[in-house]
DOFI-972203 format. One line per field, with one value per residue (C-alpha): residue number from 1; residue in three letters; x, y, z. Coordinates in nm, 2 decimals. Each point is the difference from the previous one (the first is absolute). Example, Ala and Ser with C-alpha at 12.3 -4.5 7.8 and 13.67 -1.06 7.14 Angstrom:
DOFI-972203
num: c(1 | 2)
residu: c(ALA | SER)
u: c(1.23 | 0.14)
v: c(-0.45 | 0.34)
w: c(0.78 | -0.07)
***
This chain:
DOFI-972203
num: c(1 | 2 | 3 | 4 | 5 | 6 | 7 | 8 | 9 | 10 | 11 | 12 | 13 | 14 | 15 | 16 | 17 | 18 | 19 | 20 | 21 | 22 | 23 | 24 | 25 | 26 | 27 | 28 | 29 | 30 | 31 | 32 | 33 | 34 | 35 | 36 | 37 | 38 | 39 | 40 | 41 | 42 | 43 | 44 | 45 | 46 | 47 | 48 | 49 | 50 | 51 | 52 | 53 | 54 | 55 | 56 | 57 | 58 | 59 | 60 | 61 | 62 | 63 | 64 | 65 | 66 | 67 | 68 | 69 | 70 | 71 | 72 | 73 | 74 | 75 | 76 | 77 | 78 | 79 | 80 | 81 | 82 | 83 | 84 | 85 | 86 | 87 | 88 | 89 | 90 | 91 | 92 | 93 | 94 | 95 | 96 | 97 | 98 | 99 | 100 | 101 | 102 | 103 | 104 | 105 | 106 | 107 | 108 | 109 | 110 | 111 | 112 | 113 | 114 | 115 | 116 | 117 | 118 | 119 | 120 | 121 | 122 | 123 | 124 | 125 | 126 | 127 | 128 | 129 | 130 | 131 | 132 | 133 | 134 | 135 | 136 | 137 | 138 | 139 | 140 | 141 | 142 | 143 | 144 | 145 | 146 | 147 | 148 | 149 | 150 | 151 | 152 | 153 | 154 | 155 | 156 | 157 | 158 | 159 | 160 | 161 | 162 | 163 | 164 | 165 | 166 | 167 | 168 | 169 | 170 | 171 | 172 | 173 | 174 | 175 | 176 | 177 | 178 | 179 | 180 | 181 | 182 | 183 | 184 | 185 | 186 | 187 | 188 | 189 | 190 | 191 | 192 | 193 | 194 | 195 | 196 | 197 | 198 | 199 | 200 | 201 | 202 | 203 | 204 | 205 | 206 | 207 | 208 | 209 | 210 | 211 | 212 | 213 | 214 | 215 | 216 | 217 | 218 | 219 | 220 | 221 | 222 | 223 | 224 | 225 | 226 | 227 | 228 | 229 | 230 | 231 | 232 | 233 | 234 | 235 | 236 | 237 | 238 | 239 | 240 | 241 | 242 | 243 | 244 | 245 | 246 | 247 | 248 | 249 | 250)
residu: c(MET | CYS | ASN | LEU | TYR | ALA | MET | MET | ARG | SER | ARG | ALA | GLU | VAL | ALA | SER | LEU | ALA | GLY | ALA | MET | ARG | ASP | ARG | ASN | ASN | ASN | GLN | PRO | PRO | GLN | PRO | GLY | ILE | TYR | PRO | ASP | TYR | PRO | GLY | PRO | VAL | VAL | LEU | ARG | GLY | GLU | ASP | GLY | GLN | ARG | GLU | ILE | ARG | ASP | MET | ARG | TRP | GLY | MET | PRO | THR | PRO | PRO | LYS | TYR | LEU | GLU | LYS | GLU | ALA | ALA | LYS | ARG | ARG | ASP | LYS | GLN | TYR | VAL | ALA | LYS | GLY | LYS | PRO | PHE | ASP | TRP | ASP | GLU | LEU | LEU | ARG | MET | GLU | PRO | ASP | LYS | GLY | ILE | THR | ASN | VAL | ARG | GLN | THR | GLU | ILE | LYS | HIS | TRP | GLN | GLN | TRP | LEU | GLY | PRO | LYS | ASN | ARG | CYS | LEU | VAL | PRO | MET | THR | SER | PHE | SER | GLU | PRO | ASP | GLN | VAL | GLY | GLY | SER | LEU | LYS | PRO | PHE | TRP | PHE | ALA | LEU | SER | GLU | ASP | LYS | PRO | LEU | ALA | PHE | PHE | ALA | GLY | VAL | TRP | THR | PRO | TYR | ALA | CYS | VAL | ARG | LYS | ILE | LYS | THR | GLY | TRP | GLU | GLU | CYS | GLU | VAL | TYR | GLY | PHE | MET | THR | THR | HIS | ALA | THR | GLU | PRO | VAL | ILE | THR | TYR | HIS | ASP | LYS | ALA | GLN | PRO | VAL | ILE | LEU | THR | GLN | PRO | ALA | GLU | TRP | ASP | LEU | TRP | LEU | SER | ASP | ALA | PRO | TRP | PRO | GLU | VAL | LYS | HIS | LEU | GLN | ARG | PRO | LEU | PRO | GLU | GLY | SER | LEU | VAL | VAL | VAL | PRO | PRO | GLU | ALA | LYS | PRO | GLU | ARG | ALA | ALA | GLU | THR | GLN | GLY | SER | LEU | ILE)
u: c(-0.55 | -0.11 | 0.00 | -0.22 | -0.06 | -0.11 | 0.15 | -0.29 | 0.16 | 0.18 | 0.42 | 0.01 | -0.20 | 0.24 | 0.33 | -0.15 | -0.04 | 0.27 | 0.25 | 0.08 | 0.22 | -0.03 | -0.23 | 0.12 | -0.36 | -0.23 | -0.29 | -0.13 | -0.39 | -0.13 | 0.06 | -0.31 | 0.21 | 0.39 | 0.11 | 0.32 | 0.21 | -0.17 | 0.14 | -0.07 | 0.16 | 0.25 | 0.16 | 0.36 | 0.29 | 0.22 | 0.34 | 0.04 | -0.23 | -0.27 | -0.35 | -0.12 | -0.30 | 0.05 | -0.21 | 0.13 | -0.09 | -0.19 | 0.25 | 0.31 | 0.24 | -0.08 | 0.25 | 0.25 | -0.11 | -0.35 | 0.06 | 0.27 | -0.32 | -0.19 | 0.29 | 0.07 | -0.35 | 0.06 | 0.32 | -0.17 | -0.24 | 0.20 | 0.29 | 0.08 | -0.31 | 0.13 | 0.41 | 0.06 | 0.31 | -0.06 | 0.17 | -0.08 | 0.10 | -0.13 | -0.42 | 0.01 | 0.10 | -0.27 | -0.27 | -0.29 | -0.03 | -0.32 | 0.09 | -0.11 | -0.21 | 0.00 | 0.27 | -0.08 | 0.33 | 0.27 | 0.23 | 0.04 | 0.36 | -0.17 | -0.20 | 0.27 | 0.19 | -0.32 | -0.08 | 0.25 | -0.11 | 0.13 | -0.30 | -0.27 | -0.26 | -0.42 | -0.22 | -0.34 | -0.30 | -0.39 | -0.12 | 0.10 | -0.18 | 0.05 | -0.18 | -0.26 | 0.23 | -0.16 | -0.34 | 0.14 | -0.21 | 0.33 | -0.24 | 0.22 | -0.06 | 0.14 | 0.14 | 0.10 | 0.04 | -0.34 | -0.33 | 0.21 | 0.26 | 0.28 | 0.39 | 0.18 | 0.36 | 0.16 | 0.31 | 0.20 | 0.31 | 0.13 | 0.29 | 0.17 | -0.09 | 0.11 | -0.18 | -0.24 | -0.32 | -0.22 | 0.11 | -0.13 | 0.16 | 0.31 | 0.31 | -0.07 | 0.14 | -0.23 | -0.10 | -0.20 | -0.16 | -0.22 | -0.11 | -0.02 | -0.24 | -0.07 | -0.23 | -0.38 | -0.22 | -0.36 | -0.19 | 0.24 | 0.06 | -0.42 | 0.08 | 0.38 | 0.16 | 0.35 | 0.15 | -0.09 | 0.24 | 0.17 | -0.14 | 0.19 | -0.29 | 0.23 | 0.24 | 0.28 | -0.04 | 0.07 | 0.30 | 0.13 | -0.07 | 0.19 | 0.27 | 0.37 | -0.06 | 0.11 | -0.29 | 0.05 | -0.13 | -0.28 | -0.15 | -0.26 | -0.18 | -0.06 | -0.33 | -0.38 | -0.20 | -0.16 | -0.38 | -0.23 | 0.24 | -0.19 | -0.32 | -0.15 | -0.10 | -0.14 | 0.26 | 0.03 | -0.08 | 0.03 | 0.38 | 0.16 | 0.04 | -0.03 | 0.30 | 0.24 | 0.13 | 0.41 | 0.15 | 0.11 | 0.02 | 0.37)
v: c(-0.48 | 0.21 | 0.35 | 0.14 | -0.13 | 0.15 | 0.04 | 0.10 | -0.10 | 0.24 | 0.02 | -0.06 | -0.32 | -0.10 | 0.10 | -0.27 | -0.27 | 0.01 | 0.08 | 0.31 | 0.29 | 0.26 | 0.19 | 0.33 | 0.09 | -0.08 | 0.23 | -0.16 | -0.03 | -0.33 | -0.03 | -0.12 | -0.01 | -0.03 | 0.03 | -0.05 | 0.30 | 0.08 | -0.01 | -0.30 | -0.14 | -0.26 | -0.23 | -0.06 | -0.07 | 0.32 | -0.01 | -0.05 | -0.29 | 0.11 | -0.04 | 0.36 | 0.15 | 0.24 | 0.19 | -0.09 | 0.03 | -0.29 | -0.15 | -0.13 | 0.02 | -0.06 | -0.22 | 0.28 | -0.26 | 0.15 | 0.39 | -0.06 | -0.07 | 0.28 | 0.23 | -0.09 | 0.07 | 0.33 | 0.03 | -0.11 | 0.27 | 0.29 | -0.03 | -0.18 | 0.15 | 0.30 | -0.05 | 0.11 | -0.14 | -0.19 | -0.15 | -0.37 | -0.03 | 0.27 | -0.05 | -0.29 | 0.10 | 0.24 | -0.25 | 0.00 | -0.31 | -0.02 | -0.35 | -0.34 | -0.06 | -0.40 | -0.26 | -0.35 | -0.16 | -0.01 | -0.16 | 0.35 | 0.12 | 0.35 | -0.12 | -0.23 | 0.34 | 0.05 | -0.36 | -0.01 | 0.07 | 0.42 | 0.03 | -0.24 | 0.20 | -0.04 | 0.19 | 0.00 | 0.04 | -0.13 | -0.04 | 0.00 | 0.02 | -0.15 | 0.11 | -0.29 | -0.13 | -0.32 | 0.17 | 0.26 | 0.32 | 0.07 | 0.08 | 0.02 | -0.27 | 0.02 | -0.27 | -0.04 | -0.29 | 0.07 | 0.20 | 0.20 | 0.08 | -0.10 | 0.15 | -0.24 | 0.04 | -0.02 | -0.13 | 0.28 | 0.20 | 0.30 | 0.20 | 0.39 | 0.16 | 0.32 | 0.02 | 0.25 | -0.15 | 0.23 | 0.28 | 0.29 | -0.06 | -0.10 | -0.23 | -0.11 | -0.21 | -0.23 | -0.38 | -0.18 | -0.34 | -0.26 | -0.33 | -0.39 | -0.16 | -0.35 | -0.19 | 0.03 | -0.21 | 0.06 | 0.25 | 0.17 | -0.22 | 0.03 | 0.35 | 0.05 | -0.35 | 0.18 | 0.07 | 0.09 | 0.17 | -0.23 | 0.04 | -0.04 | -0.11 | -0.17 | 0.15 | -0.24 | 0.09 | 0.37 | -0.10 | -0.24 | 0.27 | 0.27 | -0.24 | -0.04 | -0.33 | 0.08 | -0.04 | -0.38 | -0.07 | 0.28 | -0.06 | -0.28 | 0.30 | 0.12 | -0.24 | 0.10 | -0.05 | -0.32 | -0.01 | 0.16 | 0.23 | 0.30 | 0.14 | 0.23 | 0.35 | 0.35 | 0.28 | 0.24 | 0.37 | 0.11 | 0.07 | 0.32 | -0.15 | -0.29 | -0.23 | 0.04 | -0.27 | -0.01 | -0.29 | -0.37 | -0.38 | 0.07)
w: c(-0.68 | 0.33 | -0.06 | 0.29 | 0.35 | 0.35 | 0.31 | 0.25 | 0.33 | 0.24 | -0.02 | 0.34 | -0.04 | -0.30 | 0.24 | 0.25 | -0.20 | -0.19 | 0.30 | -0.19 | 0.29 | -0.17 | -0.23 | -0.19 | -0.06 | 0.29 | -0.13 | -0.35 | -0.12 | -0.11 | -0.33 | -0.19 | -0.34 | -0.02 | -0.39 | -0.20 | 0.11 | 0.31 | 0.34 | 0.18 | 0.38 | -0.03 | 0.28 | 0.01 | 0.20 | 0.09 | 0.01 | 0.35 | -0.06 | 0.14 | -0.18 | -0.15 | -0.21 | -0.25 | -0.26 | -0.37 | -0.36 | -0.16 | -0.34 | -0.03 | -0.20 | -0.41 | -0.17 | -0.21 | -0.31 | 0.03 | 0.07 | -0.32 | -0.21 | 0.11 | -0.05 | -0.32 | -0.11 | 0.14 | -0.16 | -0.36 | 0.02 | 0.20 | -0.12 | -0.29 | -0.22 | 0.12 | -0.09 | 0.37 | 0.12 | 0.35 | 0.28 | 0.01 | 0.38 | 0.12 | -0.19 | 0.18 | 0.33 | -0.05 | -0.10 | 0.24 | 0.19 | 0.13 | 0.14 | 0.03 | 0.32 | -0.06 | 0.03 | -0.17 | -0.17 | 0.27 | -0.22 | -0.21 | 0.06 | 0.10 | 0.28 | 0.12 | 0.16 | 0.25 | 0.13 | 0.26 | 0.41 | -0.07 | -0.25 | 0.14 | 0.17 | 0.10 | -0.16 | 0.20 | -0.17 | 0.13 | -0.35 | -0.43 | -0.29 | -0.37 | -0.29 | -0.17 | -0.29 | -0.02 | -0.03 | -0.21 | 0.15 | 0.22 | 0.27 | 0.33 | 0.26 | 0.35 | 0.19 | 0.38 | 0.23 | 0.16 | -0.02 | 0.28 | -0.18 | 0.25 | -0.06 | -0.18 | -0.16 | -0.36 | -0.06 | -0.11 | -0.11 | 0.03 | -0.13 | 0.00 | -0.34 | -0.16 | -0.38 | -0.20 | 0.16 | -0.18 | -0.28 | 0.19 | 0.32 | -0.14 | 0.14 | 0.35 | 0.28 | 0.19 | 0.15 | -0.21 | 0.08 | -0.19 | 0.08 | -0.10 | -0.23 | -0.07 | -0.19 | 0.09 | 0.16 | 0.09 | 0.05 | -0.19 | -0.30 | -0.08 | -0.09 | -0.06 | -0.11 | -0.02 | 0.31 | 0.37 | 0.29 | 0.25 | 0.34 | 0.29 | 0.33 | 0.26 | 0.26 | -0.13 | -0.35 | 0.07 | 0.20 | -0.26 | -0.24 | 0.15 | 0.15 | -0.09 | -0.18 | -0.39 | -0.29 | -0.02 | 0.33 | -0.01 | -0.41 | 0.11 | 0.13 | -0.33 | -0.02 | 0.01 | 0.33 | 0.00 | -0.22 | 0.18 | 0.24 | -0.20 | -0.03 | -0.25 | 0.21 | -0.03 | -0.15 | 0.27 | -0.09 | -0.30 | -0.07 | -0.16 | -0.35 | -0.22 | 0.05 | -0.27 | -0.22 | 0.09 | 0.17 | -0.12 | 0.02 | -0.11)
***
């Protein structure tokens, strides 16, 4: 799954290309490394139907059953072993949710609530990275539409979300996003054969993804670009930290 990408073009270029009329943060510098839970620009339709750009945090809500497993582990270690009483619902509510970066299996009920028109979005990008799992080195390889890394968009989803993202910050209300993935093709599959992001390159695709069309009419867009549409490119200036392993194909 993709847990690192770059967005090196200006917000003005994003707004012009995507037809966004409003931007809540016009002064964002280029982003050579966007990681899970980092803020990233997202293009969506506002309540009045106009397209706008907002900054959101990368990572959709984790399915509750996965949080329950982590909560159960903590409960066993911290409460049962010590014989302390606890409130299960409160424990689960306060379980940190780092978020799920990638959405693949749209037949899962958890994801279906965000596949409709009001929750679809475009995530601007210029390149993305996948670790070399095929060769086993886990070296990050970067991919773009061409060597000059033009602007394109991941097919994304977003939602308002209230949760504990990190224990040190406690309960937070935020807007979060993720993007669709699909089966891998060349050249990605040479290094990472599990999946790759869904990238939309044409205005007609952007318009359809942000339209009022129900999911059955847009789900065909969850597919890889034709073989050879991507190229391997050098990374941008070294990002601030190593990529986290958060994310999922669920």
